[in-house]
N, C-alpha and C positions, 0 to 999 in steps of 0.2 A: 635543514635539507631532509627529504625522507630517507631514512635509512633502509627499514623492511616495513612491510606491513602484514600483519597479523589480524585473523577474521575468527573471532569467538562466538560460535553458532552454526552448525552446518545445516539450517535449515533452508528454504526456498531462497531466501536474502541473501544467507551468507553464501550460499553456492552460486548463485549469479554474481555477486561481488568477486567472489574469487574467479570466475570465467571470466569477467572482467578484466582484472587486475592482473590475472598469471602471463600476460605476455607484454608486461611492464619490465622494464631494467631492474626494478626494486625485486627481492627475493619475496614472495608471498607464501603465505601459510593458513590454512584452515584447520579449526578445532572444533571437535562438536562440543556441543554445550550437554552432554546426555552424559550418563553414566556417572554421576558424582560430579559433573562438571570439571572435565579434561583440563580448564586453564589454569588451575593448581600446578599441572604437570609442567605446562607450556609457559607459565610465568618466566620460568628461569632465561627462556630464550629471548626476553624482549628487551630493548635497550634503549638509551634514551634517545628521542626524536624519532622514535620508530610509530607509525600508526597502526593504532589497535583498533579494529571495527568490532565492537559490540552489537550483534543482530541475535539476540537472546530474547525472552519475554520482557515487557517491560518491570516486573516486579524484583527480576535479579540483577537489572542494572547497576543501580546502586551499590550493590553488595562486591560485583565484580569489579567495578571502576574503584571504586575504594580499595581492593585487594590490589588494583594493579596499578594504581597512583604511586606505588613506591618506585615502579621503574623509571617515572618521569617522561613517559611515552605520552603519546597525545593521543587521550580516548575518546570514542566517538561512537555515537547509536546512530541509528537509522530511522528513529520512530517518529513517524509525523504528531502525533498526539502529545509526546512527554515533553517537557521543558530540558532545556538542556543544563538544568541545574540538579536535574537527578544525577547528572556524573558527578562523582563525589572525587574530584581529581582541578587542579588551577588548570592544568593544559587539556581542555575538552572542548568538544564539537560536535556538530549534528551534520550529517551527511544524508538530507532524505530525498529519496527518487520518488516522484509520486506515481507509480506505476504497480499494477498487479503482478507475480511472479507465479502465477500459476501453470503457466504455459511452457515451452520448451524453447521456442525462439524471442528471443529479447531484441527488439529495434531500440539500444540504448541511445542512440544517435537522436531518438524523438523523444526521449524522457527528459523531462524538466528535473534539474539537480536544485533543493534548496539547502545552503550552506551558512553555519551559526558556529560561533564559538568565539574564543579569546583571540586576539590577532593573531599570534604565531599559528595557531592552529586551523584557522581559517586562511592564513594564506597555503599552509602547505594543501589545504582540501582543495583549493582553488586551483594548484599547480597540478594536482591529481586529476581534477576533472579536465582542464584543459589538455592533459598526456591523455589521456581517455577520449577526446573528443566529444564531450559532454556540455549539452546547454545548461548552464549552471546560474545561478543568483544568489545575492545574499537575503537571508529570510530571518524572519524572528519566531519567538515561541508564538505567538498570536496569529501569526500570517500561516505558520505550518497547521496549527490545531485546527483554524478555518478549512485549509484547503483539506487536510483529514476529513475532518465532518461531510465535506462537500463528497468527497471521494466515497465515503462509506455508500451514501447515499447512489452515487452514479456507476458505481463496482458492485460493492455486495448486496445491498438489496436489490438490484437490476438482475445480478444474478440468481438469487433468493426467486424472484418472480419467473425467471426462465423455468426452475426446477418445478415450480408451482403449475406452470401452463405444460410443463411434459407430463406432470402426475395426472392432469384432468385430462389429458388428451389420450391418453393409453387406450385401447390398443393400438392405435393409429400411429404411424410414426413421424417423431419430431421433425424429420425433413420436410415434412409440409411448413413449419414454422420459418425454414431458414432465411426463405425470400424478404419474409413480414420483417424479420428482425431485423436484416440487414440494413432495409429500407425506414426503419424506425432509428436506428443509430444514424442513418445518413442525414435523416432530418433534423435530429436534434445535435448535430453539429454543425448542420449549415442555417438551420433557422431557430428563431426563438420555441422552445418547446411548446409553450403556451399557445402561440399560434398556431403548430402544427398538431395539437392533440384533438384526436377524432374518439370514436364511440360512442357507448350508448348515456354515457355518465354526462358527457359535456354538452350532447343532444337534450339530455332531459327525458332519454328513453325508457321510462319508468316500466312499461310494460317488457321489454328485452330484460332490461336490469331482474326484473321478479323471476323470468323464465332461468336465467344463469342462476340465481340463488337455489330454484328450486333443483336445479341439477347438480349442486355443490352440495347438497343436505346430505350425501353420504362422505364429505370432506369438511369437516369442521376448520380445520385450521386455515384452508383455501378459501373457507366461505368466509371466516372473519377477515383474511386479507382482502376478499374482493370488497366488502362492504366498506373497511376503510379506505380504501385507496377511490372507490367511486364515492364516497362523501368528499375525501380531500380533494377530488377532480371538480366537483358541484361548486366546491367555495372558491378556488381560485380562479376557475375558469367563468365566474361572472364579470 
């Protein structure tokens, strides 16, 4: 049975998990991983069968988990890209929420949670997800890695493209793009993105493409992105 929940790493994911768990009956503690890793101080407060979430960068998860393994707590990371095996403890697991945490209002009830670990830790995480009303399922390292890769394209790269569009739009207002962005997302969700693709690349409109590249002469980074994506669309759009 879960006794307490500790979260090491007070970044966006750690804070989001704290806000999710703080209304449960279990005591919840959030510790920053900065300033020399304050987990060294908080380690004495962790007991057997506690759930400990490490929401720090991947490189330090093995170090922290090895140090905390002496507590006999269940050590959990939240990474999509990393194997459960980077946790240096026999009581280990993964609790991966497939979502970006850059906004303020998090609709946890819509977020898929992917759980993995040894039998006991897995059962603890399932019970926690159920208590929070979360959609959850058992996963594997391979499945999470594939999901994380796809998420980078769907979220990280898409957001970078929004930034590029804002850059070339200046000094005009980005508000003009909002209806287009919203419709693009709706189409991508409702339809096959390949069938929903529009624009000069899919049409083979070389004249317009050349005009755009001329306009991008003063933006070499955006010009390179434009060229790369144009060729990508031409290839898969055939």
